[in-house]
PDBQT receptor file of N, H, CA, C and O in Angstrom, charges set to zero:
ATOM      1  N   MET A   1       9.408 -22.213 -16.939  1.00  0.00    +0.000 N 
ATOM      2  CA  MET A   1      10.177 -22.333 -18.367  1.00  0.00    +0.000 C 
ATOM      3  C   MET A   1       9.883 -21.297 -19.410  1.00  0.00    +0.000 C 
ATOM      4  O   MET A   1      10.187 -21.377 -20.601  1.00  0.00    +0.000 OA
ATOM      5  N   GLU A   2       8.993 -19.910 -18.569  1.00  0.00    +0.000 N 
ATOM      6  H   GLU A   2       8.746 -19.845 -17.602  1.00  0.00    +0.000 HD
ATOM      7  CA  GLU A   2       9.421 -18.869 -19.208  1.00  0.00    +0.000 C 
ATOM      8  C   GLU A   2      10.904 -17.670 -18.985  1.00  0.00    +0.000 C 
ATOM      9  O   GLU A   2      11.183 -16.603 -19.532  1.00  0.00    +0.000 OA
ATOM     10  N   MET A   3      11.532 -18.432 -17.998  1.00  0.00    +0.000 N 
ATOM     11  H   MET A   3      11.306 -19.298 -17.553  1.00  0.00    +0.000 HD
ATOM     12  CA  MET A   3      12.715 -17.675 -17.396  1.00  0.00    +0.000 C 
ATOM     13  C   MET A   3      14.007 -18.759 -18.537  1.00  0.00    +0.000 C 
ATOM     14  O   MET A   3      15.121 -18.404 -18.923  1.00  0.00    +0.000 OA
ATOM     15  N   LEU A   4      13.324 -20.012 -18.782  1.00  0.00    +0.000 N 
ATOM     16  H   LEU A   4      12.419 -20.300 -18.468  1.00  0.00    +0.000 HD
ATOM     17  CA  LEU A   4      14.618 -20.987 -18.643  1.00  0.00    +0.000 C 
ATOM     18  C   LEU A   4      15.457 -21.048 -17.459  1.00  0.00    +0.000 C 
ATOM     19  O   LEU A   4      15.426 -20.135 -16.634  1.00  0.00    +0.000 OA
ATOM     20  N   VAL A   5      16.350 -22.262 -17.297  1.00  0.00    +0.000 N 
ATOM     21  H   VAL A   5      16.375 -23.003 -17.967  1.00  0.00    +0.000 HD
ATOM     22  CA  VAL A   5      16.072 -23.049 -15.692  1.00  0.00    +0.000 C 
ATOM     23  C   VAL A   5      17.499 -21.405 -14.741  1.00  0.00    +0.000 C 
ATOM     24  O   VAL A   5      17.642 -20.865 -13.644  1.00  0.00    +0.000 OA
ATOM     25  N   ILE A   6      18.243 -21.340 -16.360  1.00  0.00    +0.000 N 
ATOM     26  H   ILE A   6      18.127 -21.779 -17.251  1.00  0.00    +0.000 HD
ATOM     27  CA  ILE A   6      19.446 -20.681 -15.139  1.00  0.00    +0.000 C 
ATOM     28  C   ILE A   6      19.345 -19.404 -14.417  1.00  0.00    +0.000 C 
ATOM     29  O   ILE A   6      19.810 -18.902 -13.394  1.00  0.00    +0.000 OA
ATOM     30  N   PHE A   7      18.125 -18.917 -15.876  1.00  0.00    +0.000 N 
ATOM     31  H   PHE A   7      17.748 -19.324 -16.708  1.00  0.00    +0.000 HD
ATOM     32  CA  PHE A   7      17.718 -17.261 -15.110  1.00  0.00    +0.000 C 
ATOM     33  C   PHE A   7      16.216 -17.351 -13.509  1.00  0.00    +0.000 C 
ATOM     34  O   PHE A   7      15.797 -16.463 -12.767  1.00  0.00    +0.000 OA
ATOM     35  N   PHE A   8      15.957 -18.460 -13.587  1.00  0.00    +0.000 N 
ATOM     36  H   PHE A   8      16.298 -19.181 -14.190  1.00  0.00    +0.000 HD
ATOM     37  CA  PHE A   8      15.126 -18.649 -12.503  1.00  0.00    +0.000 C 
ATOM     38  C   PHE A   8      16.549 -19.325 -11.549  1.00  0.00    +0.000 C 
ATOM     39  O   PHE A   8      15.921 -19.557 -10.516  1.00  0.00    +0.000 OA
ATOM     40  N   TYR A   9      17.613 -19.656 -11.311  1.00  0.00    +0.000 N 
ATOM     41  H   TYR A   9      18.124 -19.468 -12.150  1.00  0.00    +0.000 HD
ATOM     42  CA  TYR A   9      17.515 -20.480 -10.380  1.00  0.00    +0.000 C 
ATOM     43  C   TYR A   9      18.367 -18.877 -10.005  1.00  0.00    +0.000 C 
ATOM     44  O   TYR A   9      18.165 -18.559  -8.834  1.00  0.00    +0.000 OA
ATOM     45  N   ILE A  10      19.089 -18.045 -10.640  1.00  0.00    +0.000 N 
ATOM     46  H   ILE A  10      19.253 -18.304 -11.592  1.00  0.00    +0.000 HD
ATOM     47  CA  ILE A  10      19.287 -16.487 -10.002  1.00  0.00    +0.000 C 
ATOM     48  C   ILE A  10      18.440 -16.039  -9.593  1.00  0.00    +0.000 C 
ATOM     49  O   ILE A  10      18.662 -15.823  -8.401  1.00  0.00    +0.000 OA
ATOM     50  N   PHE A  11      17.030 -15.574 -10.011  1.00  0.00    +0.000 N 
ATOM     51  H   PHE A  11      16.850 -15.749 -10.979  1.00  0.00    +0.000 HD
ATOM     52  CA  PHE A  11      16.034 -14.212  -9.727  1.00  0.00    +0.000 C 
ATOM     53  C   PHE A  11      16.274 -15.366  -8.185  1.00  0.00    +0.000 C 
ATOM     54  O   PHE A  11      16.892 -15.069  -7.163  1.00  0.00    +0.000 OA
ATOM     55  N   TYR A  12      15.627 -16.558  -8.457  1.00  0.00    +0.000 N 
ATOM     56  H   TYR A  12      15.125 -16.800  -9.287  1.00  0.00    +0.000 HD
ATOM     57  CA  TYR A  12      15.592 -17.210  -7.280  1.00  0.00    +0.000 C 
ATOM     58  C   TYR A  12      16.516 -17.051  -5.787  1.00  0.00    +0.000 C 
ATOM     59  O   TYR A  12      16.061 -16.986  -4.645  1.00  0.00    +0.000 OA
ATOM     60  N   VAL A  13      17.452 -17.028  -6.073  1.00  0.00    +0.000 N 
ATOM     61  H   VAL A  13      17.822 -17.080  -7.000  1.00  0.00    +0.000 HD
ATOM     62  CA  VAL A  13      18.086 -17.103  -5.348  1.00  0.00    +0.000 C 
ATOM     63  C   VAL A  13      18.727 -14.855  -4.572  1.00  0.00    +0.000 C 
ATOM     64  O   VAL A  13      18.718 -14.238  -3.507  1.00  0.00    +0.000 OA
ATOM     65  N   ILE A  14      19.081 -14.640  -5.843  1.00  0.00    +0.000 N 
ATOM     66  H   ILE A  14      19.088 -15.142  -6.709  1.00  0.00    +0.000 HD
ATOM     67  CA  ILE A  14      18.475 -12.623  -5.881  1.00  0.00    +0.000 C 
ATOM     68  C   ILE A  14      17.676 -12.965  -4.252  1.00  0.00    +0.000 C 
ATOM     69  O   ILE A  14      18.170 -13.047  -3.128  1.00  0.00    +0.000 OA
ATOM     70  N   GLU A  15      16.183 -13.113  -4.764  1.00  0.00    +0.000 N 
ATOM     71  H   GLU A  15      15.782 -13.045  -5.677  1.00  0.00    +0.000 HD
ATOM     72  CA  GLU A  15      15.325 -12.889  -3.970  1.00  0.00    +0.000 C 
ATOM     73  C   GLU A  15      15.116 -13.344  -2.359  1.00  0.00    +0.000 C 
ATOM     74  O   GLU A  15      14.737 -12.718  -1.369  1.00  0.00    +0.000 OA
ATOM     75  N   TYR A  16      15.547 -14.739  -2.576  1.00  0.00    +0.000 N 
ATOM     76  H   TYR A  16      15.855 -15.248  -3.380  1.00  0.00    +0.000 HD
ATOM     77  CA  TYR A  16      15.812 -15.483  -1.411  1.00  0.00    +0.000 C 
ATOM     78  C   TYR A  16      16.644 -13.780  -0.041  1.00  0.00    +0.000 C 
ATOM     79  O   TYR A  16      16.229 -12.978   0.795  1.00  0.00    +0.000 OA
ATOM     80  N   TYR A  17      17.959 -14.192  -0.734  1.00  0.00    +0.000 N 
ATOM     81  H   TYR A  17      18.296 -14.844  -1.414  1.00  0.00    +0.000 HD
ATOM     82  CA  TYR A  17      18.807 -13.467   0.101  1.00  0.00    +0.000 C 
ATOM     83  C   TYR A  17      17.962 -11.964   0.123  1.00  0.00    +0.000 C 
ATOM     84  O   TYR A  17      17.825 -11.625   1.298  1.00  0.00    +0.000 OA
ATOM     85  N   TYR A  18      17.534 -11.257  -0.544  1.00  0.00    +0.000 N 
ATOM     86  H   TYR A  18      17.646 -11.532  -1.499  1.00  0.00    +0.000 HD
ATOM     87  CA  TYR A  18      16.451 -10.077  -0.653  1.00  0.00    +0.000 C 
ATOM     88  C   TYR A  18      15.604 -10.536   0.794  1.00  0.00    +0.000 C 
ATOM     89  O   TYR A  18      15.381  -9.572   1.526  1.00  0.00    +0.000 OA
ATOM     90  N   TRP A  19      15.354 -11.199   1.049  1.00  0.00    +0.000 N 
ATOM     91  H   TRP A  19      15.535 -11.982   0.454  1.00  0.00    +0.000 HD
ATOM     92  CA  TRP A  19      14.497 -11.415   1.752  1.00  0.00    +0.000 C 
ATOM     93  C   TRP A  19      15.174 -12.185   3.809  1.00  0.00    +0.000 C 
ATOM     94  O   TRP A  19      14.875 -11.991   4.988  1.00  0.00    +0.000 OA
ATOM     95  N   LEU A  20      16.085 -12.976   3.060  1.00  0.00    +0.000 N 
ATOM     96  H   LEU A  20      16.328 -13.134   2.103  1.00  0.00    +0.000 HD
ATOM     97  CA  LEU A  20      16.802 -13.037   4.039  1.00  0.00    +0.000 C 
ATOM     98  C   LEU A  20      17.170 -11.521   5.066  1.00  0.00    +0.000 C 
ATOM     99  O   LEU A  20      17.052 -11.257   6.262  1.00  0.00    +0.000 OA
ATOM    100  N   LEU A  21      17.671 -10.758   3.823  1.00  0.00    +0.000 N 
ATOM    101  H   LEU A  21      17.767 -10.972   2.851  1.00  0.00    +0.000 HD
ATOM    102  CA  LEU A  21      18.305  -9.896   4.950  1.00  0.00    +0.000 C 
ATOM    103  C   LEU A  21      17.056  -8.612   5.642  1.00  0.00    +0.000 C 
ATOM    104  O   LEU A  21      16.936  -7.866   6.614  1.00  0.00    +0.000 OA
ATOM    105  N   LYS A  22      16.554  -8.878   4.786  1.00  0.00    +0.000 N 
ATOM    106  H   LYS A  22      16.652  -9.484   3.997  1.00  0.00    +0.000 HD
ATOM    107  CA  LYS A  22      15.255  -7.944   5.055  1.00  0.00    +0.000 C 
ATOM    108  C   LYS A  22      13.910  -8.527   6.591  1.00  0.00    +0.000 C 
ATOM    109  O   LYS A  22      13.103  -7.890   7.267  1.00  0.00    +0.000 OA
ATOM    110  N   ILE A  23      14.199  -9.586   6.554  1.00  0.00    +0.000 N 
ATOM    111  H   ILE A  23      14.855 -10.104   6.005  1.00  0.00    +0.000 HD
ATOM    112  CA  ILE A  23      13.609  -9.978   7.468  1.00  0.00    +0.000 C 
ATOM    113  C   ILE A  23      14.300 -11.007   8.983  1.00  0.00    +0.000 C 
ATOM    114  O   ILE A  23      13.938 -11.183  10.146  1.00  0.00    +0.000 OA
ATOM    115  N   LYS A  24      15.267 -11.403   8.250  1.00  0.00    +0.000 N 
ATOM    116  H   LYS A  24      15.561 -11.259   7.305  1.00  0.00    +0.000 HD
ATOM    117  CA  LYS A  24      16.752 -12.027   9.316  1.00  0.00    +0.000 C 
ATOM    118  C   LYS A  24      16.001 -13.401  10.226  1.00  0.00    +0.000 C 
ATOM    119  O   LYS A  24      15.766 -13.463  11.433  1.00  0.00    +0.000 OA
ATOM    120  N   ASN A  25      15.756 -14.377   9.194  1.00  0.00    +0.000 N 
ATOM    121  H   ASN A  25      15.947 -14.326   8.214  1.00  0.00    +0.000 HD
ATOM    122  CA  ASN A  25      14.673 -15.684   9.497  1.00  0.00    +0.000 C 
ATOM    123  C   ASN A  25      14.450 -16.842   8.292  1.00  0.00    +0.000 C 
ATOM    124  O   ASN A  25      13.443 -16.729   7.593  1.00  0.00    +0.000 OA
ATOM    125  N   PRO A  26      15.583 -18.191   7.993  1.00  0.00    +0.000 N 
ATOM    126  CA  PRO A  26      15.963 -18.003   7.018  1.00  0.00    +0.000 C 
ATOM    127  C   PRO A  26      14.042 -18.804   6.610  1.00  0.00    +0.000 C 
ATOM    128  O   PRO A  26      13.697 -18.500   5.469  1.00  0.00    +0.000 OA
ATOM    129  N   TYR A  27      13.163 -19.514   7.242  1.00  0.00    +0.000 N 
ATOM    130  H   TYR A  27      13.443 -19.762   8.169  1.00  0.00    +0.000 HD
ATOM    131  CA  TYR A  27      11.807 -20.144   6.881  1.00  0.00    +0.000 C 
ATOM    132  C   TYR A  27      10.926 -18.997   6.348  1.00  0.00    +0.000 C 
ATOM    133  O   TYR A  27      10.051 -19.305   5.539  1.00  0.00    +0.000 OA
ATOM    134  N   GLN A  28      11.029 -17.998   6.631  1.00  0.00    +0.000 N 
ATOM    135  H   GLN A  28      11.740 -17.748   7.288  1.00  0.00    +0.000 HD
ATOM    136  CA  GLN A  28       9.959 -17.048   6.232  1.00  0.00    +0.000 C 
ATOM    137  C   GLN A  28      10.703 -15.933   5.172  1.00  0.00    +0.000 C 
ATOM    138  O   GLN A  28      10.021 -14.992   4.767  1.00  0.00    +0.000 OA
ATOM    139  N   ALA A  29      12.133 -16.072   4.735  1.00  0.00    +0.000 N 
ATOM    140  H   ALA A  29      12.687 -16.837   5.064  1.00  0.00    +0.000 HD
ATOM    141  CA  ALA A  29      12.677 -15.084   3.432  1.00  0.00    +0.000 C 
ATOM    142  C   ALA A  29      12.174 -16.678   3.035  1.00  0.00    +0.000 C 
ATOM    143  O   ALA A  29      11.351 -16.789   3.943  1.00  0.00    +0.000 OA
ATOM    144  N   TYR A  30      12.119 -17.641   2.499  1.00  0.00    +0.000 N 
ATOM    145  H   TYR A  30      12.788 -17.550   1.761  1.00  0.00    +0.000 HD
ATOM    146  CA  TYR A  30      11.232 -19.065   1.888  1.00  0.00    +0.000 C 
ATOM    147  C   TYR A  30      10.272 -18.594   1.189  1.00  0.00    +0.000 C 
ATOM    148  O   TYR A  30      10.098 -18.175   0.045  1.00  0.00    +0.000 OA
ATOM    149  N   ARG A  31       9.373 -18.840   2.631  1.00  0.00    +0.000 N 
ATOM    150  H   ARG A  31       9.514 -19.180   3.561  1.00  0.00    +0.000 HD
ATOM    151  CA  ARG A  31       8.266 -18.485   2.109  1.00  0.00    +0.000 C 
ATOM    152  C   ARG A  31       7.653 -16.791   1.416  1.00  0.00    +0.000 C 
ATOM    153  O   ARG A  31       6.485 -16.445   1.244  1.00  0.00    +0.000 OA
ATOM    154  N   ARG A  32       8.714 -16.138   1.185  1.00  0.00    +0.000 N 
ATOM    155  H   ARG A  32       9.663 -16.419   1.325  1.00  0.00    +0.000 HD
ATOM    156  CA  ARG A  32       8.018 -14.696   0.921  1.00  0.00    +0.000 C 
ATOM    157  C   ARG A  32       8.480 -14.659  -0.455  1.00  0.00    +0.000 C 
ATOM    158  O   ARG A  32       8.066 -13.690  -1.093  1.00  0.00    +0.000 OA
ATOM    159  N   ILE A  33       9.526 -15.788  -1.311  1.00  0.00    +0.000 N 
ATOM    160  H   ILE A  33       9.862 -16.575  -0.794  1.00  0.00    +0.000 HD
ATOM    161  CA  ILE A  33      10.344 -15.391  -2.517  1.00  0.00    +0.000 C 
ATOM    162  C   ILE A  33       9.023 -15.923  -3.803  1.00  0.00    +0.000 C 
ATOM    163  O   ILE A  33       8.474 -17.021  -3.709  1.00  0.00    +0.000 OA
ATOM    164  N   SER A  34       8.882 -15.492  -4.291  1.00  0.00    +0.000 N 
ATOM    165  H   SER A  34       9.328 -14.600  -4.367  1.00  0.00    +0.000 HD
ATOM    166  CA  SER A  34       7.235 -15.063  -5.217  1.00  0.00    +0.000 C 
ATOM    167  C   SER A  34       7.174 -16.244  -5.998  1.00  0.00    +0.000 C 
ATOM    168  O   SER A  34       6.361 -16.150  -6.918  1.00  0.00    +0.000 OA
ATOM    169  N   PHE A  35       7.656 -17.114  -5.941  1.00  0.00    +0.000 N 
ATOM    170  H   PHE A  35       8.316 -17.190  -5.194  1.00  0.00    +0.000 HD
ATOM    171  CA  PHE A  35       7.470 -18.359  -6.765  1.00  0.00    +0.000 C 
ATOM    172  C   PHE A  35       6.433 -19.548  -5.537  1.00  0.00    +0.000 C 
ATOM    173  O   PHE A  35       5.347 -20.014  -5.883  1.00  0.00    +0.000 OA
ATOM    174  N   GLU A  36       7.115 -19.856  -4.065  1.00  0.00    +0.000 N 
ATOM    175  H   GLU A  36       7.997 -19.478  -3.784  1.00  0.00    +0.000 HD
ATOM    176  CA  GLU A  36       6.361 -20.261  -3.903  1.00  0.00    +0.000 C 
ATOM    177  C   GLU A  36       5.828 -19.698  -3.358  1.00  0.00    +0.000 C 
ATOM    178  O   GLU A  36       5.403 -20.406  -2.445  1.00  0.00    +0.000 OA
ATOM    179  N   ARG A  37       5.254 -18.083  -3.190  1.00  0.00    +0.000 N 
ATOM    180  H   ARG A  37       5.599 -17.508  -3.932  1.00  0.00    +0.000 HD
ATOM    181  CA  ARG A  37       4.146 -17.898  -3.325  1.00  0.00    +0.000 C 
ATOM    182  C   ARG A  37       3.164 -17.893  -4.477  1.00  0.00    +0.000 C 
ATOM    183  O   ARG A  37       1.944 -17.741  -4.425  1.00  0.00    +0.000 OA
ATOM    184  N   GLU A  38       3.744 -18.040  -5.258  1.00  0.00    +0.000 N 
ATOM    185  H   GLU A  38       4.736 -18.164  -5.300  1.00  0.00    +0.000 HD
ATOM    186  CA  GLU A  38       2.756 -18.559  -6.192  1.00  0.00    +0.000 C 
ATOM    187  C   GLU A  38       2.264 -20.282  -6.230  1.00  0.00    +0.000 C 
ATOM    188  O   GLU A  38       1.274 -20.817  -6.730  1.00  0.00    +0.000 OA
ATOM    189  N   ALA A  39       3.720 -20.980  -5.283  1.00  0.00    +0.000 N 
ATOM    190  H   ALA A  39       4.524 -20.545  -4.878  1.00  0.00    +0.000 HD
ATOM    191  CA  ALA A  39       2.536 -22.368  -5.310  1.00  0.00    +0.000 C 
ATOM    192  C   ALA A  39       1.855 -22.382  -4.224  1.00  0.00    +0.000 C 
ATOM    193  O   ALA A  39       0.681 -22.251  -4.570  1.00  0.00    +0.000 OA
ATOM    194  N   TYR A  40       1.900 -22.442  -3.432  1.00  0.00    +0.000 N 
ATOM    195  H   TYR A  40       2.853 -22.549  -3.151  1.00  0.00    +0.000 HD
ATOM    196  CA  TYR A  40       1.584 -22.104  -1.977  1.00  0.00    +0.000 C 
ATOM    197  C   TYR A  40       0.061 -21.579  -3.073  1.00  0.00    +0.000 C 
ATOM    198  O   TYR A  40      -0.438 -22.115  -4.062  1.00  0.00    +0.000 OA
ATOM    199  N   ALA A  41      -0.135 -20.876  -2.649  1.00  0.00    +0.000 N 
ATOM    200  H   ALA A  41       0.270 -20.441  -1.845  1.00  0.00    +0.000 HD
ATOM    201  CA  ALA A  41      -1.400 -20.075  -2.962  1.00  0.00    +0.000 C 
ATOM    202  C   ALA A  41      -2.856 -20.858  -4.612  1.00  0.00    +0.000 C 
ATOM    203  O   ALA A  41      -4.080 -20.984  -4.650  1.00  0.00    +0.000 OA
ATOM    204  N   ASN A  42      -1.936 -21.092  -5.417  1.00  0.00    +0.000 N 
ATOM    205  H   ASN A  42      -0.942 -20.989  -5.386  1.00  0.00    +0.000 HD
ATOM    206  CA  ASN A  42      -2.461 -22.503  -6.401  1.00  0.00    +0.000 C 
ATOM    207  C   ASN A  42      -2.297 -23.376  -6.526  1.00  0.00    +0.000 C 
ATOM    208  O   ASN A  42      -2.504 -23.873  -7.633  1.00  0.00    +0.000 OA
ATOM    209  N   GLU A  43      -1.598 -24.475  -4.989  1.00  0.00    +0.000 N 
ATOM    210  H   GLU A  43      -1.429 -24.071  -4.090  1.00  0.00    +0.000 HD
ATOM    211  CA  GLU A  43      -1.518 -26.060  -4.881  1.00  0.00    +0.000 C 
ATOM    212  C   GLU A  43      -2.259 -26.307  -4.868  1.00  0.00    +0.000 C 
ATOM    213  O   GLU A  43      -2.416 -27.449  -5.298  1.00  0.00    +0.000 OA
ATOM    214  N   HIS A  44      -3.517 -25.559  -4.382  1.00  0.00    +0.000 N 
ATOM    215  H   HIS A  44      -3.390 -24.631  -4.033  1.00  0.00    +0.000 HD
ATOM    216  CA  HIS A  44      -5.323 -27.032  -4.502  1.00  0.00    +0.000 C 
ATOM    217  C   HIS A  44      -5.868 -27.166  -6.053  1.00  0.00    +0.000 C 
ATOM    218  O   HIS A  44      -6.614 -27.959  -6.627  1.00  0.00    +0.000 OA
ATOM    219  N   ASP A  45      -4.887 -25.622  -6.566  1.00  0.00    +0.000 N 
ATOM    220  H   ASP A  45      -4.282 -24.978  -6.099  1.00  0.00    +0.000 HD
ATOM    221  CA  ASP A  45      -6.289 -26.296  -8.653  1.00  0.00    +0.000 C 
ATOM    222  C   ASP A  45      -5.098 -26.589  -8.761  1.00  0.00    +0.000 C 
ATOM    223  O   ASP A  45      -3.957 -26.139  -8.654  1.00  0.00    +0.000 OA
ATOM    224  N   LEU A  46      -6.049 -28.045  -9.163  1.00  0.00    +0.000 N 
ATOM    225  H   LEU A  46      -6.976 -28.411  -9.250  1.00  0.00    +0.000 HD
ATOM    226  CA  LEU A  46      -4.842 -28.409 -10.470  1.00  0.00    +0.000 C 
ATOM    227  C   LEU A  46      -5.198 -28.605 -12.053  1.00  0.00    +0.000 C 
ATOM    228  O   LEU A  46      -4.846 -29.334 -12.982  1.00  0.00    +0.000 OA
ATOM    229  N   ASN A  47      -5.909 -27.757 -11.864  1.00  0.00    +0.000 N 
ATOM    230  H   ASN A  47      -6.194 -27.165 -11.109  1.00  0.00    +0.000 HD
ATOM    231  CA  ASN A  47      -5.847 -26.733 -13.381  1.00  0.00    +0.000 C 
ATOM    232  C   ASN A  47      -4.486 -25.953 -13.791  1.00  0.00    +0.000 C 
ATOM    233  O   ASN A  47      -3.772 -26.041 -14.790  1.00  0.00    +0.000 OA
ATOM    234  N   TYR A  48      -4.401 -25.028 -12.438  1.00  0.00    +0.000 N 
ATOM    235  H   TYR A  48      -4.982 -24.957 -11.627  1.00  0.00    +0.000 HD
ATOM    236  CA  TYR A  48      -3.501 -24.333 -12.423  1.00  0.00    +0.000 C 
ATOM    237  C   TYR A  48      -2.639 -23.424 -13.660  1.00  0.00    +0.000 C 
ATOM    238  O   TYR A  48      -2.724 -22.288 -14.125  1.00  0.00    +0.000 OA
ATOM    239  N   LEU A  49      -1.745 -24.675 -13.893  1.00  0.00    +0.000 N 
ATOM    240  H   LEU A  49      -1.677 -25.598 -13.515  1.00  0.00    +0.000 HD
ATOM    241  CA  LEU A  49      -0.655 -24.236 -14.500  1.00  0.00    +0.000 C 
ATOM    242  C   LEU A  49      -1.514 -25.007 -16.022  1.00  0.00    +0.000 C 
ATOM    243  O   LEU A  49      -0.758 -25.580 -16.807  1.00  0.00    +0.000 OA
ATOM    244  N   LYS A  50      -2.598 -24.992 -16.265  1.00  0.00    +0.000 N 
ATOM    245  H   LYS A  50      -3.212 -24.526 -15.627  1.00  0.00    +0.000 HD
ATOM    246  CA  LYS A  50      -3.545 -25.341 -17.657  1.00  0.00    +0.000 C 
ATOM    247  C   LYS A  50      -3.768 -22.996 -18.140  1.00  0.00    +0.000 C 
ATOM    248  O   LYS A  50      -3.251 -22.257 -18.978  1.00  0.00    +0.000 OA
ATOM    249  N   LYS A  51      -4.637 -22.826 -17.180  1.00  0.00    +0.000 N 
ATOM    250  H   LYS A  51      -5.057 -23.426 -16.500  1.00  0.00    +0.000 HD
ATOM    251  CA  LYS A  51      -5.223 -21.369 -17.569  1.00  0.00    +0.000 C 
ATOM    252  C   LYS A  51      -3.808 -20.250 -16.539  1.00  0.00    +0.000 C 
ATOM    253  O   LYS A  51      -4.085 -19.094 -16.217  1.00  0.00    +0.000 OA
ATOM    254  N   ARG A  52      -2.653 -20.777 -16.247  1.00  0.00    +0.000 N 
ATOM    255  H   ARG A  52      -2.428 -21.716 -16.508  1.00  0.00    +0.000 HD
ATOM    256  CA  ARG A  52      -1.585 -19.809 -15.795  1.00  0.00    +0.000 C 
ATOM    257  C   ARG A  52      -1.618 -18.426 -16.892  1.00  0.00    +0.000 C 
ATOM    258  O   ARG A  52      -2.166 -18.605 -17.980  1.00  0.00    +0.000 OA
ATOM    259  N   LYS A  53      -1.232 -17.543 -16.688  1.00  0.00    +0.000 N 
ATOM    260  H   LYS A  53      -0.787 -17.398 -15.805  1.00  0.00    +0.000 HD
ATOM    261  CA  LYS A  53      -0.624 -16.566 -17.812  1.00  0.00    +0.000 C 
ATOM    262  C   LYS A  53       1.234 -16.521 -17.294  1.00  0.00    +0.000 C 
ATOM    263  O   LYS A  53       1.941 -16.684 -16.300  1.00  0.00    +0.000 OA
ATOM    264  N   PHE A  54       1.337 -16.147 -18.912  1.00  0.00    +0.000 N 
ATOM    265  H   PHE A  54       0.763 -16.014 -19.720  1.00  0.00    +0.000 HD
ATOM    266  CA  PHE A  54       2.649 -15.788 -18.537  1.00  0.00    +0.000 C 
ATOM    267  C   PHE A  54       3.648 -14.938 -18.114  1.00  0.00    +0.000 C 
ATOM    268  O   PHE A  54       4.115 -13.947 -18.677  1.00  0.00    +0.000 OA
ATOM    269  N   TRP A  55       3.964 -15.523 -16.886  1.00  0.00    +0.000 N 
ATOM    270  H   TRP A  55       3.585 -16.327 -16.428  1.00  0.00    +0.000 HD
ATOM    271  CA  TRP A  55       4.680 -13.822 -15.678  1.00  0.00    +0.000 C 
ATOM    272  C   TRP A  55       3.788 -13.938 -15.176  1.00  0.00    +0.000 C 
ATOM    273  O   TRP A  55       3.281 -12.817 -15.126  1.00  0.00    +0.000 OA
ATOM    274  N   SER A  56       2.905 -14.937 -14.503  1.00  0.00    +0.000 N 
ATOM    275  H   SER A  56       3.317 -15.847 -14.544  1.00  0.00    +0.000 HD
ATOM    276  CA  SER A  56       2.043 -15.039 -13.911  1.00  0.00    +0.000 C 
ATOM    277  C   SER A  56       2.604 -14.139 -12.171  1.00  0.00    +0.000 C 
ATOM    278  O   SER A  56       2.135 -13.231 -11.485  1.00  0.00    +0.000 OA
ATOM    279  N   PHE A  57       4.265 -15.382 -12.057  1.00  0.00    +0.000 N 
ATOM    280  H   PHE A  57       4.645 -16.120 -12.614  1.00  0.00    +0.000 HD
ATOM    281  CA  PHE A  57       4.428 -15.076 -10.698  1.00  0.00    +0.000 C 
ATOM    282  C   PHE A  57       4.332 -13.338 -10.169  1.00  0.00    +0.000 C 
ATOM    283  O   PHE A  57       3.824 -13.002  -9.099  1.00  0.00    +0.000 OA
ATOM    284  N   LYS A  58       4.997 -12.280 -11.274  1.00  0.00    +0.000 N 
ATOM    285  H   LYS A  58       5.410 -12.552 -12.142  1.00  0.00    +0.000 HD
ATOM    286  CA  LYS A  58       4.891 -11.070 -10.400  1.00  0.00    +0.000 C 
ATOM    287  C   LYS A  58       4.267 -10.488  -9.858  1.00  0.00    +0.000 C 
ATOM    288  O   LYS A  58       4.762  -9.449  -9.420  1.00  0.00    +0.000 OA
ATOM    289  N   LYS A  59       2.585 -10.821  -9.494  1.00  0.00    +0.000 N 
ATOM    290  H   LYS A  59       2.182 -11.665  -9.849  1.00  0.00    +0.000 HD
ATOM    291  CA  LYS A  59       1.886 -10.603  -8.726  1.00  0.00    +0.000 C 
ATOM    292  C   LYS A  59       2.042 -10.831  -7.376  1.00  0.00    +0.000 C 
ATOM    293  O   LYS A  59       1.497 -10.028  -6.618  1.00  0.00    +0.000 OA
ATOM    294  N   TYR A  60       2.659 -11.739  -6.914  1.00  0.00    +0.000 N 
ATOM    295  H   TYR A  60       3.102 -12.391  -7.530  1.00  0.00    +0.000 HD
ATOM    296  CA  TYR A  60       3.053 -12.328  -5.614  1.00  0.00    +0.000 C 
ATOM    297  C   TYR A  60       5.147 -11.814  -5.611  1.00  0.00    +0.000 C 
ATOM    298  O   TYR A  60       5.999 -12.659  -5.335  1.00  0.00    +0.000 OA
ATOM    299  N   LEU A  61       5.518 -10.262  -5.992  1.00  0.00    +0.000 N 
ATOM    300  H   LEU A  61       4.826  -9.577  -6.216  1.00  0.00    +0.000 HD
ATOM    301  CA  LEU A  61       6.843  -9.478  -5.661  1.00  0.00    +0.000 C 
ATOM    302  C   LEU A  61       6.774  -9.150  -4.609  1.00  0.00    +0.000 C 
ATOM    303  O   LEU A  61       7.693  -8.509  -4.099  1.00  0.00    +0.000 OA
TER     304      LEU A  61
């Protein structure tokens, strides 16, 4: 909700293609996306969304 849906997808695709061009591996490019890194890093913390600060994905850029 921080970026609205359209800006989220735009940023997601841009970041994916940035990593894809840089490392030339689709799976690794996907794993390097900041949103995915944040999700994987916090997947076991069931209260993460309650305590998450606004725009926390920035620290995974």
